[in-house]
N, C-alpha and C positions, 0 to 999 in steps of 0.2 A: 243093540239098541230096539227096544219094543215101543211102537210108536201108536199112540191113541188118539192124536188131534192134530197132526203135523200136515204139511203140505208139500204139494209137488208143483212142477213148473208148466206152466198153461201159458198161451196165445197169441198176440192176438191184432189179427187184420180182421175188419169186420166190412163186411158188405150193408149187411141191414140186419135188424132185430125185431122179429115180429112176436104176437103173442102167441103162446101156445105152439111155439115152433123152436128149433134150432138154427143156428147159424155156424156153417163151418169156418175153420180157419183159412184165411185165404193167405196163399204164399205168393207174395210178387218179387219184383227184382230188388226191392229192400234186405240189409241184413237183417237176419235174425239169430237169437244168439239162446241158448237153454239157461233155466237158473243153475247156479251152482252149488250143488249138495253142500248143506250146512249151513247156507243163507238165510236171512230170515226173507219172509214175505210180510209186511204192514200193511193193513189196512186204513187207509189214511182219508179225512175228510177236509175238505178244499183244493183249491188250488193255487194258494200263496199269495192271491191280489186280493180278491174281495174279501170280505169279514165271512166265515161262516154263521150262519144264521138258521133260524127254524125254518125259513122257507126254502130250506133245500142247498145243497151243494153236493158237486162231482165226486164219485168214490175212484181214489186211485190205490192201486196196490203197488206199494215201493218194495223192491229187493234190495236188502242190505247184506254187504258181509258181517260175520259175527262181531268184528271191532265197530260196526257202525257206520263204515264206510257206502256211501249209495253208488249202487250198481245200474239201475234201470228203474223206471217208473212208468205204467200204461194206466189208462183211464178206462172204466167202464162207461157203458153207453150213458147219457146223459140228458138225452131229449126224450119226451115222451107225453104220452096223455092217453091211458087206460082208456077214457073214453073214446078216442079213434082208434085203438087197437093197437097201439105202439109203445111199449114198455118200456121204461128204463130203470137203471137202480139208482137213486141217490139216495142221502141222507142230508138231516138238519143237523142242529147244536145238541140235540138230545143226547145226557150223557151215557142214557143206558141201552143206546142203541148200536149196531153195527158189529155184531159178534158172529164172524165167519167159523165153519167147521170144515174137518175133511172126514169123508166116508169113512168106513172100518176098513176097507178095502184098499183107500187110498186112491181112490180114480175118480173123485168129485170132491173140488171143493164147492163149498154152500154159500151164500147169500141171503140178506132179507133187505129190503126197503122200499120205498115209495116210488110210483111211477107218475112223475111231473116234469114240466121244465124246471132247470134251476132258476132259483132265484124269484122265483114268483110272488103273488102279492098274498099268499095264503100261507098259514103255517102248516106244514105238512103233516105233524102228527095230530093237530086238532082237527083237521080237514076230515069231513065224510068222506069213507072209501067208496061211495058212489061217484066222487069227484076225483080223489086221488086214490088208485087201489093200492092197498099192500100187495106187495110182488116178493116173490124168492126167486131165487136162480142157482144154477150152476154152473162151472167152467171143469171140462172134463181133460185127461190128461191127452187127449186127441186134439183139442182146441175149439171144441163145440162147447157153444154159449148158449144156453137156453133159461130163458126168462118167463115165467109165470105168474099172472094175474090169481090172487086170492079171492077173487069177485069184490060184490058190491057191499058185502056185509063183514068181513074179516076186522078185527081191531080196527071198528069205528071210531074216529076222534080220538084214537089212541095211538100207543106205539107198538110197532113190530121191532121185535128186538135179537133174533136170532134165526137159525135155519140149520139144518142137517139132512143132509142126502144120502138114500139107500146106496146100497153098493153098484144096484144097476142104473142109477140117475135117474129111476122112474117115479120113485116118491121123494117130495121134498118136506118135511118137517119144519113148523115155525112156531117158534114162542112169543107171546107178548102180551102186553097188560091186560089184567083182568076184567072182568065185565061179562055182559052176556054174548059181546062178540069176540071176547079174547080167549086166553088160555092157549092150548097147543091145536092149531091146525096141521093137515096133511093135505099136500096137493099130488094128485095122480095124473099127472099127464094134462093138466088143463081141467081136472075135476078137484076141486078144494070141499074139504070135509072137515068140520069144527069136530075134534075128537071130545076135548070137554073144556067147559069154560075155566074151570078152576083148577086144573091140574099142573097148570106151570105159566108161571108169567114171566119169566127172567132170562132164561136160555136155555137151549135145548142140544143134547150130544148124546151117543150111543156106547154103550161098551159089550163085548161079551155078548153080543144079539140082544142086547136090551136097551129100550128107549129110556133117557132118564132126564129131568129137567130141574132146575132152579125155580122155586118159589119165592124166591126173593129171601125167605127165612129159613128154607130147606132145600136141601136136594132130596128128590125122590123118586122113585121108578114107576112108569107109566103104562098100564095095562101088563101084558104079556108078549116079550118079544120087541116087536117093533110094528104097533100097531096101525091099522089104517082105516078103522072105523070108527064111528060114532058111538058116545055112551062110554066111553073109557073113564076109568079110575084110578085113584093113586094106588097102587100095590103095595109100595110099601116106602116108609120114611127111612133115608139112610141117616141123615143127621139133622140137626137143628140147633146150633149155634147160639147163644145168649146175645141177642142184641145185632144179627147176622144183617147183612145186606148185600146177597149172595149174585155172583156174578156168573163167569166161565167157570169150569172144572175139567178138569182131566183125570184118567187112571191111569196105572201103572201094575204091571204084574212084575211084583218082586219077589226074589229067591227060587227063581223056576215057575212060579204058579203058572198054571193054564187059565187061570181067569184072573180077571182084576183083584189086588188085595191092598192097593194103597191110593188114596184120593187126595188130591190138591183142589181148593177152592177159592177161586178171587174174592175178597171181602172187601165191600165199596162202604161199608157203615163207617161213623164219624168216631173210630177210635184207632187202635196202633196195629190191631190184627189184620194185616192186609193180606196175609197167604195162610191158609188153614190146612194143615194135614190130618189125616185120619187115616187110620189100618184096621182092616178087617180082623177080629181078633177071634170070632166064633161064626159058625153058620156059613150059609153061601154069600157071594155078593149083592145078591137083590133083596135077599129077607134077611139077612145075619146083621151082627153085631158090628157096627164100626165106631173105633175108639178114636177120640181125640188126641194127636201127638204132637202137642204144641202149636205156636202161628209166628209169625215174621212179620214186623212193620218193613214197608219199604222205606221207612225214613222220609223226609221234605223232599220226594221225587217231584216237583211240581204241583202238590195239592196239599192244602193244610190239614185235610182228613185223614193224611197217609193210606188212602185207599185206593183199591185198583178194580177194576171190571173186568177184565180179561186176563188168563193166563192160559200158557200150554207149555208141553216140555217133554222130556223124553229121557228113557232110562239108558246111561252108560254100559257095556260089559261087566264093569267092576260094581254094579248096583247103585253107584251115583246118578241122582237125577238132576238135570238142570232146566231151570224152568226159565220160561220168558213172560213179561207180561208187560200192561200197559197201566200208567197212573192215569186214575179215575177221572182227572183233569183234560186227560188228551194229550198232555205236554211231554210226555216223554215214553220210552220204551226201557225195561231194564230186565238185567238176567240175575239169575240166584243159582245156587249148587247146593243141593240137599244132600249131603253124604252119610246121611244116618241111616240109610236101609229104612227098616221098619220101625226106627226108634224116632224119639222127639227130633222134631225138626230143627236145624240150627244153619246157620251161616248169615252173612250179609248181603241184601239187596243193591245192586249198582246199576247206575244209570248209564245206557251205552250209548242212547239216541235222544236227542231234544227236537221237537216239533217247531220247525220255522214257524213264525209269524202268520197266523190266518190258515193255519192247519193244525189239525187234530189227531191223533193216532187213537185208533179204537181196538185193534187187534191185531195179534202176531200169530204166524204158526211157520214152520221151520221146513225146509228142503231138506228130504232123508238123504243120508248117504245110497250109494248105487246098491250095494248090500240089500238093505232096508228094503227099497223101492223093487228090486227083483224077487225078494221073499215074498212082497205082499201082491205081486202081480204076477206070481207063477211065472218068473223069471224072463218075462216078454222084455220087448222094447219100448221103451216111454216115448213117445213122439212129443219132446219138449219142444216149445219154439215160441220166443215171446220177440215181439218188434222193440226195437231199439230207439228211444224217443228222449227229444230235450225234457230233461226236468221242469214239470209243471208248464211246461208249452200249451197255448190254446188249441193246437190241434185236434179236431177230433177222430177218434179211431173208428167212426165210422165211415171216415172217408182215410181210407190208407197210404192213398196218393200222398196226401198232406203230412205223414208221420216218416219220412226217410230219417235214417239213422244218421245225425250230426255226427260232426268228425270227433267233438268233444267226448262221446260216448266210444271211439273207438279204441282207447288206449286199453291197457292191460289192467285189470283188476287189482287193486290195491292189495 
């Protein structure tokens, strides 16, 4: 199974989170449990009690097994104000935000968001970044949470949508709404730099050592490799589908190819082409020719436009590709199997998880099998740990002693 956009198990008893610093995993008397290989990790907005509004809501990572049964849930820091140096990662109701990714070597999951107190009086996306900074964060396989502010300029009065981390966690790229303060930014350990305002405004990811972004209407390669300096331009445009409103994307190395040669893209346009597939038909994967290999609707999975904001997936040894995604309404997680190799995509998307009231599903990744994690990390042991906690309890993980594992989560997995 070749992995391009998947995730591992992390976290998290937190003592404190400060700007430009890391917080180590706190191991106490509470029971901790690793994420299970093959399970889904879903980025979910809202606590299930208060309605999700543009003023901000907490972010949870929910672990589900593949049949959709909830295993456990934990919350990222949700108390903060960038002007006082205390950073949080929260999200609002914006339908294009909260796209998480995993670094190419699988060691860092990356987030984006806003640093403000939940439920304030101001819409977080329309607020100036001088008052509500846009932030990026990583969570390592060792349980270290790092949150960085992108300063008082990035994505001013607009959306930050996606983040991607380098293999060592020292750089975090972000994509967000265009304009003079938008596009692609990179944070180098607390030193944010705008790569370019017009090079990507939808999502950001990397494959084969190359940084890519969605420009909403196209998928583009940015600069050369994974650039960290200003003045970057679009290296090449891979695809520009007619009427596309593109979100997350991922690559697959089919038929033993050493580099990406199949591309899957989430389409959130008001049409029925929710999952787009492309195959590399000539040249290299950065500047070569990508040819459309069909599209699939996700049907009526909670959204009238049948669109999807986020997808991820993996290739099986037999060449089949399993895809997971979220309905653009945030109401459901679906799965889909493409058994056509580099041929025209076919199959049926099926809803596997439905979001409860006052919750939105924005992004999904997959816990790899041990063989894949060992290969990605050179055979080393992964330090997986996660606080078990009651579903949507109000206990803040900034206070680990308040989050003891409840009895109802001690039973065996379904």
